[in-house]
C-alpha positions, 0 to 999 in steps of 0.5 A: 606218524604221518611222516612214517607212513609217507616214508614207508609207502614211498620206499615200497614204490621206489624199491618196487621199481628197482626190483622191476629194473633188476628183474628186467636185467636178469631176463635179458642176461643172454640178449645180444647188445643189451645194456644193464639198467640202473635205478637212481634214488632221491630224498623226498621233501624235508620239513621242519619238526615243530620242537622247541630247539634252536637247531630246527631239525628236519624230518624227511618223507622217504625216497623216490626212484627218479631215473633209470640209466644204463651201463654203457661199457663194453661187454664180451664179444662172441665169435659167430663167424657170420659175415653180417654180424658186426661188433664195435670194439670200444665206445660207440653205437650203430644207428638204425632207422625204424618207423622214421625215427633214428635209434641206437644199438650195440646189437650188430646182427644184420641182414640184407633186405631186398626192395625192388631192384636194390638192397639195404642193410637191415636189422633182424626186425627190418630197421635200416642200418645207417652210415656215418652221414645218417643215410641208409646203406644201399646197393644195387641188387646185382652188386650185393656180393661186392658192396655188402662184403664184410670188409666193405661194410665195416667201412660203410656202417656208421659209428656214433658216440654221445657225451653221456651215454648213461642217460640214453633212454631205452625204447626196446631191449637193445635200442636207445634214443638220445635225451637232453642229458645224453646229448646228441649223437656225433659220428666218429670217423676215427671209429670206423676201424673199431667195427669187426665182422663175425662177432656180436656183443654179449649182454652187459648184465653181470648176473652175480651183481644183479643178484646182489642188488636184488637182495639189497632191494628186497631187504629195503622193501621189507624194511619199508613194509615193516615201517608202515606196520609199526606206524600203524600199530603206534597209531592204534596204540595212541588212539586207544589211549584217548578212549 
């Protein structure tokens, strides 16, 4: 019966994490540049069943959530007509520098940040937008109108790609960092023409799909809870027989 308890408890933990991920997706259904997250599962350790058979059957100990990945595909583009709103039409990510760390995002809602006698292209929360060489996009404050014109910025803003973008690690609702599985970021020079001004990329969450996944995860959670209950009832019956 211990295996049943282990399986039930591991199922509760795994599917609770799945429900948390789905809930986070639903909460960000209207967040610009958000990428839906998915939960991966893996069987836990199998052990021999001590029975008198030649096939040596195995019994498992449940399931666990092993990773949370993202769905990096392009979402619908929203027309804003704001000159400093940018979207990537196709694969690729914007690079931004925040607290000395480079992160990657599909949220192209940018603005101009003035510092001293110069100006930088920044995100809505003040992170620096980077070019294809990994440098901050800067201009003299007297030339902002020319140097930060939308058609100029479409050429200056860097576009980066990853070998396995599904494995990028979320650090906020719309920013991600590379992992060993995703690979390092690579500037894509031919991708410059993919940037368009006056548009933003909508959230990548498909609400109907998330609700379907939520129903499946809830049912799996209920089954795991029921498994624990049945195992407990069987243990009580067995203990009663021994008295």
